[in-house]
VOPAGU-2260 file (C-alpha; in pm, 1 decimal, decimal comma):
REM VOPAGU-2260
SITE   aa  ch    i         X         Y         Z
SITE  UNK   A    0   14873,2    6638,3    8618,8
SITE  UNK   A    1   14539,6    6617,5    8436,3
SITE  UNK   A    2   14582,4    6245,7    8370,7
SITE  UNK   A    3   14676,5    6171,8    8730,9
SITE  UNK   A    4   14372,3    6364,7    8853,4
SITE  UNK   A    5   14138,5    6188,1    8610,7
SITE  UNK   A    6   14272,0    5850,4    8727,8
SITE  UNK   A    7   14244,2    5959,8    9094,6
SITE  UNK   A    8   14610,0    5865,2    9129,7
SITE  UNK   A    9   14686,7    6035,0    9460,6
SITE  UNK   A   10   15051,9    5928,4    9470,5
SITE  UNK   A   11   15120,4    6068,4    9124,4
SITE  UNK   A   12   14948,8    6393,9    9216,5
SITE  UNK   A   13   15167,2    6421,8    9528,0
SITE  UNK   A   14   15477,4    6357,8    9320,1
SITE  UNK   A   15   15378,1    6619,7    9063,8
SITE  UNK   A   16   15294,1    6877,2    9330,7
SITE  UNK   A   17   15641,2    6826,6    9478,9
SITE  UNK   A   18   15795,7    6937,5    9149,5
SITE  UNK   A   19   15817,6    7318,7    9134,5
SITE  UNK   A   20   15826,8    7304,2    8753,6
SITE  UNK   A   21   15473,3    7161,8    8730,0
SITE  UNK   A   22   15206,4    7416,3    8638,9
SITE  UNK   A   23   14920,8    7322,3    8870,1
SITE  UNK   A   24   14694,9    7568,6    8686,4
SITE  UNK   A   25   14759,2    7429,7    8337,8
SITE  UNK   A   26   14445,0    7416,7    8127,1
SITE  UNK   A   27   14341,7    7137,4    7892,7
SITE  UNK   A   28   14170,4    7189,1    7556,2
SITE  UNK   A   29   13845,7    7288,5    7732,8
SITE  UNK   A   30   14023,4    7524,2    7970,0
SITE  UNK   A   31   13987,7    7285,1    8264,1
SITE  UNK   A   32   14254,1    7288,5    8533,3
SITE  UNK   A   33   14322,0    6989,6    8757,5
SITE  UNK   A   34   14109,5    7164,1    9021,8
SITE  UNK   A   35   13811,0    7184,7    8782,9
SITE  UNK   A   36   13839,0    6811,9    8710,9
SITE  UNK   A   37   13867,3    6720,9    9078,2
SITE  UNK   A   38   13551,6    6915,1    9158,2
SITE  UNK   A   39   13353,3    6760,8    8873,2
SITE  UNK   A   40   13451,7    6414,8    8992,8
SITE  UNK   A   41   13431,3    6473,7    9367,7
SITE  UNK   A   42   13788,3    6365,7    9440,5
SITE  UNK   A   43   13818,1    6477,9    9803,4
SITE  UNK   A   44   14176,8    6383,6    9880,9
SITE  UNK   A   45   14313,4    6532,7    9560,3
SITE  UNK   A   46   14110,3    6850,5    9608,3
SITE  UNK   A   47   14269,9    6896,1    9950,7
SITE  UNK   A   48   14616,2    6843,1    9803,6
SITE  UNK   A   49   14561,0    7095,3    9526,2
SITE  UNK   A   50   14409,2    7356,4    9756,1
SITE  UNK   A   51   14696,6    7317,3   10002,6
SITE  UNK   A   52   14944,1    7407,6    9728,7
SITE  UNK   A   53   14998,2    7785,9    9722,5
SITE  UNK   A   54   15042,7    7775,5    9343,3
SITE  UNK   A   55   14682,0    7666,8    9289,5
SITE  UNK   A   56   14464,4    7950,3    9161,4
SITE  UNK   A   57   14101,5    7885,5    9262,5
SITE  UNK   A   58   13972,1    8147,9    9018,6
SITE  UNK   A   59   14088,2    8007,2    8685,3
SITE  UNK   A   60   13795,9    8000,0    8444,0
SITE  UNK   A   61   13747,0    7732,8    8179,0
SITE  UNK   A   62   13641,9    7807,9    7821,4
SITE  UNK   A   63   13286,7    7885,2    7939,7
SITE  UNK   A   64   13414,1    8105,1    8219,8
SITE  UNK   A   65   13322,7    7849,1    8485,5
SITE  UNK   A   66   13527,2    7854,7    8806,5
SITE  UNK   A   67   13594,4    7567,3    9044,7
SITE  UNK   A   68   13360,9    7727,1    9301,3
SITE  UNK   A   69   13079,2    7734,2    9046,5
SITE  UNK   A   70   13129,0    7362,6    8982,1
SITE  UNK   A   71   13120,9    7283,9    9353,3
SITE  UNK   A   72   12806,2    7495,1    9396,8
SITE  UNK   A   73   12634,6    7334,0    9097,0
SITE  UNK   A   74   12688,2    6983,6    9235,3
SITE  UNK   A   75   12612,1    7081,6    9595,1
SITE  UNK   A   76   12954,5    6973,8    9717,2
SITE  UNK   A   77   12944,6    7162,9   10047,9
SITE  UNK   A   78   13285,3    7041,9   10168,6
SITE  UNK   A   79   13448,7    7165,4    9849,7
SITE  UNK   A   80   13267,3    7498,4    9877,4
SITE  UNK   A   81   13392,9    7539,0   10235,5
SITE  UNK   A   82   13749,4    7459,1   10132,6
SITE  UNK   A   83   13739,8    7697,2    9837,6
SITE  UNK   A   84   13591,2    7978,7   10045,3
SITE  UNK   A   85   13868,8    7927,2   10301,2
SITE  UNK   A   86   14124,1    8022,6   10035,3
SITE  UNK   A   87   14155,8    8402,2   10069,1
SITE  UNK   A   88   14195,7    8460,6    9695,3
SITE  UNK   A   89   13874,4    8276,0    9597,6
SITE  UNK   A   90   13629,1    8513,6    9431,0
SITE  UNK   A   91   13275,7    8396,3    9517,6
SITE  UNK   A   92   13127,2    8659,8    9286,1
SITE  UNK   A   93   13311,0    8556,5    8969,4
SITE  UNK   A   94   13080,3    8540,9    8668,1
SITE  UNK   A   95   13101,5    8296,9    8380,8
SITE  UNK   A   96   13025,9    8379,8    8016,8
SITE  UNK   A   97   12653,5    8363,6    8093,7
SITE  UNK   A   98   12684,7    8604,7    8388,3
SITE  UNK   A   99   12622,7    8321,0    8636,4
SITE  UNK   A  100   12791,4    8307,4    8975,1
SITE  UNK   A  101   12829,2    8021,3    9221,2
SITE  UNK   A  102   12524,9    8157,7    9404,3
SITE  UNK   A  103   12316,1    8142,6    9085,3
SITE  UNK   A  104   12404,2    7776,1    9042,3
SITE  UNK   A  105   12336,7    7689,4    9404,1
SITE  UNK   A  106   11995,7    7861,0    9402,2
SITE  UNK   A  107   11875,7    7720,7    9069,3
SITE  UNK   A  108   11984,4    7369,1    9167,0
SITE  UNK   A  109   11825,2    7388,5    9511,5
SITE  UNK   A  110   12158,1    7348,9    9690,6
SITE  UNK   A  111   12045,1    7536,6   10001,5
SITE  UNK   A  112   12341,4    7433,7   10219,2
SITE  UNK   A  113   12570,9    7584,4    9956,9
SITE  UNK   A  114   12354,7    7897,6    9936,8
SITE  UNK   A  115   12394,8    7942,9   10313,0
SITE  UNK   A  116   12772,7    7908,4   10286,5
SITE  UNK   A  117   12793,3    8157,0   10000,2
SITE  UNK   A  118   12581,4    8413,0   10183,6
SITE  UNK   A  119   12759,3    8374,7   10519,1
């Protein structure tokens, strides 16, 4: 799944998501899940596919404790933030190893549209 996401291979991602044996929350050597990678790279279509799959856990933390929402907030990806916040299990207050939350990243990076979403 990680390779398909990195290549932005939408068809392969769809095929893998159709297989119930695939662990959509598998972590690579840095603790990144496919959702982390998608958010770093801004892959809209794949993000929607992953978030539509009920197996996807939006709160998995990488080796630094960073969540997908924190990545989206850091980069000011408002659409991704909206989608993540629409998932009931998303924890907007999750802290990484440096006690930072998505709101911390949005504020320090001047991502005011994201700040508004996080505070709504």
